[in-house]
N, C-alpha and C positions, 0 to 999 in steps of 0.2 A: 649498482648499475644505474646509469642516467635514465630517467623515465622515458626519454624518447629513443633510447638505443634499442637495437634489435637483440632479443634474448637468445641464449643458446637454445637449439632445438631440443624439445623433449623426445624421449625414446618412444616410437610408435609401437603399438602392440604387435605381436607376432602376426605376419601375414597381411599387414596393412602398410607396408613400406611405400607403396605408391600413392597412398591416400593421405590426405590431410585429416587431423583430428580436430573436430569442432565440438566444443563444450558450451552449453547454455545453462544458466540458473536464474531463478526468479521467484516471485511469490504471488499467489492468488489469495486475497483476503475478502472474507465475507463476515456479516454480523447476522446472528440468528437468535431468535426469541426462544422462550421456553418450549414452544411446540416444534422447534426446528425450522420454522418459517424464516426465510431471509428478509431482512429489514432494508428498505431502500434508502436513498439519500446519503450514501457513505462516500460521495465523491470529494473526500477530503484528502490532504497530501500530508502523510506523516513525516516524510523525509523530502522536503523541497530540494530540487536539483538546481544547479547553478543557471543563471540567466541566459547563458549562451546556448542552452538546449533549444532545439526547435519545438514548437508548440503548435497544435491544432488551434487552440484558442486559450487565452490566459485564464478563463473562468470555467474550464471543464473540471480541473482540480483546484479545490479551494484550500487555502492554508488554515491551520488549526488555531488561529488566533482566538484568544479568550475575550477580545474586545467585541461588544455587540454590535449589530448592524446599525443601531441608531447613531453611530459615529461615522458611518460611511455611506455617503449619498449613492444610491443606485447599487448597494452591495448585492453581489450575486447570491443565490440561495442553493440549497441542496437540491439535487435532481432526483425525484422519487424513483425514477427507473433504474438508478445505479444500484445494483445489488451485489456487485463484485468489483474489486480493484485488481488490475494486473499491475504489479509493482516491480519495477527495476529488472526486467530480464536483461541480461547482458550475454553477449555471444563472443567467445574467444576462438582464435584460430592458432593451431599448433602445426607447423610444417613438418614433414618427414626429415630425419636427420640428414638425408642426402640433398635435401632441397636447397639450392644456393641462389637461384634466381627468382625475380619477383613473378608472382602469379596474379591473374586477374580473374575475378569471379563475381557473380551477382547473387544477392540473397533477397528472398521475398518472404514475408510473413503476413498471414491473414488472421483476423480475429472474428470469429463467428459470434454474433450477438453483442459485439462491442465497438467502441471507438478506440482507435489507437491515438493517443493524445500528445505524447511527448516522444522525441527521438533524437539521437545524435550518433554519428555525424548526419549530414543532410540526406534525405531520401525523398523519393517520390511517394506522396501520400494520396490515397483515395479513400474518402469517407462520405457516406451520405449526408447531405446537408452542406458540404464545403463547395462553394461556388465563387469563382473569381477571387480566391484567397480569403473569402470571409465565410465563417461557420455560422450557420443558422440553427440555433438550438431547437430541437423538436423531440419527438418520442425516441427512446432508445429501446429497441425490441429484440427478442430472441432471434429474429430473422435478419437484423441489421448485420452488415458485414463490412469491414474496413480492411485496407491493405497498405503495407509499406514495402517499398522496393529500393534496395540499394544496388544500383546498376554499375558494372565495370569498376568494382573496387579493386585497388591494388593491395596486395598482402605481402608483408615481409620486408618492407623497406626500412631505411635508417632515418625516418623523418622525425622531426621534433614534434611534440604535442602542440597542437594548434591553440589550445586554451590552457591557461594556468588557473588553478583554483586551490583553496584550502578547505573546501566543503568535504567532510569526511564521507558523505554519501557518493561522492565522486572519486576521491582519492583511495577509498578502500578497494573498489573494483580495479583500480590501476596497479595495486600491489600484487600482481600476478605476472608470472613468466609467460608471455604470449606474444605472438608476432603482431607488429604495428599494422593499422588499417588506414587507408587514405582513400578518399572519394575523389571524383573528377573535378570538384571545385577546390581541392586542396586541403580539406579538413582532415586532420590526422588523430587518431586515438588508438587505445590498446584494445578496444572492444567495440561492438555495436550495441547500442543501448535503445530501449523503447519502453513505453508504458501505455496504460489504457484503462478504460472503465467499461463495464459490461452489464447486461441484463440477463444473467445466467446464474445457475445454482451451483453451489459446491457439490462434489460427488458424494459427500457425506452429509446426512441430516442428523443433527444432535438434538434430542428433546430431553427435557427434565421431568422425570417421574415423581409426582408429588407424594405418592404413597411410600415409595422406597427411598426416595432422596438420591436417586441414581441418575446418571446421564445414560441415554439409550442411543445407540449409534444404528442408523439404518442407511440403505443405499438411496441414492438420488441421481440416477443415471439419465432418466428422461429419454429412453430410446437410443442411447448412445450406441452406434454400430461398432461392435468389437467382434473379432473372430476367435477370441480366447478369453479365459476368465481373467478379470482384473485382480490385482493384489496390492494392497497397501502394507508394506512390510514394516514401516516405522511410524509410531504415533506417540504423542506426548500430551498429557493434560497438565496445564501450567497455571498457577495463580500467583499473581504479584500484588501485594498489598501496598498501601501508601506507606512511604518510607523505604520501599524497596525489598521488603522481606518476600522470599520466593519459596514456594513449594511445588513439586512436580512429581509425576509418575509416568514412566513409560508404560504403553498400552500394548496388548497383544496385536499381531497382525490381523487384518480383516480382508475379506474378499467381496467387494461390492458386486451386486448382481441385479437382474431386472426386478426382483421381488422387492418392492419398496417398503413392504410391511414387515419383513423378516428382521429381527434384531440381531445385528452383527456382533455387537459387544455391549457391555455395560460396566460402568464404574461409578463409585461414589462421586457426587458432585463437589464434595468438599475435601478438606484436609484437616487432620488433627493439629493442634497447636505445636506439637513437637515436630511436625513435618517441615516447619519453616526454619531451616538451618542457615547458618551464615555462609557455608560452603556450597550451597545449592546452585548458585549462579554459575560457578566454574563447572560443577557436575553436569548441569543442563547443557552448557556450551560444549562440553566434551562429548556428551551423548549425541547432540546434533551433528557435531563435526564427524564423529565416527560414521554415523549413518549416511551423511552426504558423500563421504569418501567411498563408502561401501556401494553407493549407487553409481559411482564412476567419476565423480569430480576429482580433480587433483587436489592436494591438500591445501595449497595456496588459494585455489578458487573457492573451496569450501569456507575457508577462513575469511575470504573477502565477503561472501555472502552474509556470514554472522556479523562481521564488523560493520557492513553497510546498514543492517537492520538492528544495530544495537539498541537504539531508543525504542522502537516499536516492539521488538521481540522481548527485550530483557528489562526495560526500565518503565514502561507504561503500565500503569495499574490495570488490573482486570483478569478475568477468567478466560483461557483461550486453549484451543486445541491445535497443536501442529501435526502435520502429517506429510509424508512425501507422496506427491500426486502420481497416480499411475501414468506411465508414458502414453498409453492409448488415449487417455482423457485429454491430456495435453495436446497430443497431435491432432485430435478432432476439433478442439475449440480453437487452437492456435497452430494451424498447419504452417510448417516451415520448410521452404525449398532452397537448396544451395546448388549452384550451377555446376560446380566441380565435384567429382566423386570424393566423398568424405565419410569418415566414421563420426556420425553425430550422436552425442549424448546430451539429453536434456533432463535436468534435475530441478523440479519445481517443488516448492514448499507450499502446502496449503495451510492457511491460517484462519480459523473459525473462532471469532469473538463471540462469547456467550453472555447473554443478559443475566445478571445475577440478582438474587433477593435484595441485596443492598441497593442496586439501582432502582428496583421497583419501589423500595421504600422512599427514595429520593424523589421519584416521579409522583408518588402519592403526596408527599410533603408539598411539592410545587403546585399540585392540583388544589390543595387546600388553602393556598395564599389568597387573602382577600384583595379586592381591587385596590383598596386603600394602601395596604402593605406594599404591593407592587409599585403603585404610583410614588409612594414616598421613597422607595429604594431606588427607583430609576432616577428620580430627581437628585438624590444623594450621590449616585454614581456619576451623574452628569456633572454635578458640582465638584466632585473630586477630580474627575478627569479634566474638565476644562480649567479648574482652578490650578491643577498642577501645570497645565500647558501655559497658561497666562503668567502665572508666577514664574515659571522658568524662563519667560521671555521678556518680563518687564522689570525685573530687579537688578538691571545692569549687570548681567552675567559676563564672565570673561569669555574670550573666544573658545577656550578649552571647555568651559562649563557648557556652552551652546552646543559644541560638538558632542559632548557626552550625553546631553539631554536629548538631542536629535537621534543619537545612536539608540539610546534606551527606548524612546518612544517608537522608533522604527522596529526594533526587535519585538517589542510588545505587540505592535500592530501586526507583524508578520507571523506571530505564533512561536517566536523563538525563545520568549520569556513569558512567564505568567503575568496576567494582569495585576496581581497583587504586588509584583515588583515595582509597578509604576504608581498605583493608587490603592487606597483602602477600598475593599469590595464588600458591599452591603449583603446582609444574610440571604435574601431571596435569590440574588443573582449568584452568590457563592454556592448555594445549594444546587443550582443548575450546573455550574462548573464542576461540581464534585461527580457529576455523571461520567466524566472522562472524555476521551477524545471523539467518541461517537455521540456526544450529548444531543446534538441537534437532531440527528436521525432518531434517537430514542425518544425525545419529547414530542416530535412530529408524529412518530408511530403511535405513541400513547394517546395523543390528542385525537388521532384518527379512530382508534379503537374504542377509547372511553373519554369523549369530550366533556370537559367541565368548564365552568366559567373561570376557574383559576387558571387552568392551562390555556384557554383561548385568550384571556387577558395578558398573561405572561408572554405568549408568542407574539401577540400584536404589539405590545408595548416595547419589546426589545427587538422587534422586527427580525423574527426568526422564521418567517413563512418559507414554505417550500417553493421551488420553482414550478411553474405550471406550464409543461411543454404543450405546444399546439401542433398536432400532426400535420405535416405538409405533404400532400399527395405526391408532388413532384420529386420529393426526396426520399419517400419511404413506401 
């Protein structure tokens, strides 16, 4: 089927012949320390979307480049208020089998405690701090609320896609049988897309018990107004080691409640060597896929979710917990309204990244670096980086070599390739890179809790300081 053609209608469920079926999926990501406390400054972008996507501001989400700030004049920093990322929710529309004419509807989504930062196709955006098209960074609070509205959308036409791209983060959601969507300005796509960052907590708090070596699961609902018990039916603990070895275990269902001290579940924090099997990646994907379909997604929608997050879910090293977010929690923090009667199914994956003993060891190692070691290594890194740059431009390279050099440098700077692909990385900085994709949030959190001369010098030398938002009364 041509990507811009209208798909055959799916069969609506019994009794819903006059309603459209609307499905949504996405991810809520947070980072928690050993006490289960959320760590701020995680406004990094694991899966950058194509440049045609509309943005609140280019610096709300930062790429995961391994190149330090010393090479970027005025480089933005991590925002300490960002304790959660709302990643790639997409909304699909499925018309009834008897529907043959175009339909018009409007969609509005709000984010309690967050900024909606990226979206496509174009929409009306309301965010505190956005004035005359310019966004003024300030505090991000639990009371902050932003809104996106797609008004007068046309659904079900045979329009071509407005934008072409090879980015898997965009082509994966397109590989779904769904009706085309078109805005009043002519932008056409197979789904509605949006993203955001927030200052809210995950519904689960996961701490590490030092005596038993177990992870303890507790509720973290913070007065969420619900009229019936919540239930998380599917959870997984996953560990991915350098080199791609994976171990995982499904966990029993839990029922979060107002009692934040009650232990809902517990499980060993680690895995035995024999748990890391070559076939575990496929088994984990199959387990997630089955759970997503059981929650109500169509198979191609569930597969699109997993394909979109292939890198962050299955290839990035670290210890993480996946769970399917209770619908009531999603509806409270991310209320969604559709103007036309619809059967709406929202399936969100919670992803909690856990700080590991290995990362703590790396932070202690960085803390012990002397001022002389850091100074020597930053000088060596600058020499390597700029030496590679100038040698690549002064040795009379061919036009093809210049293109390849520029491509490689751009990919490294954008976080699409590791820094070691471009230059040799000295020991002190490589130790920092070994912390993983949340390295800057981790080192800033450690420096705040346990400041040492080594951490202070390292952060200052490589320009890793956090953003210091100033609260603006007119905006907040």
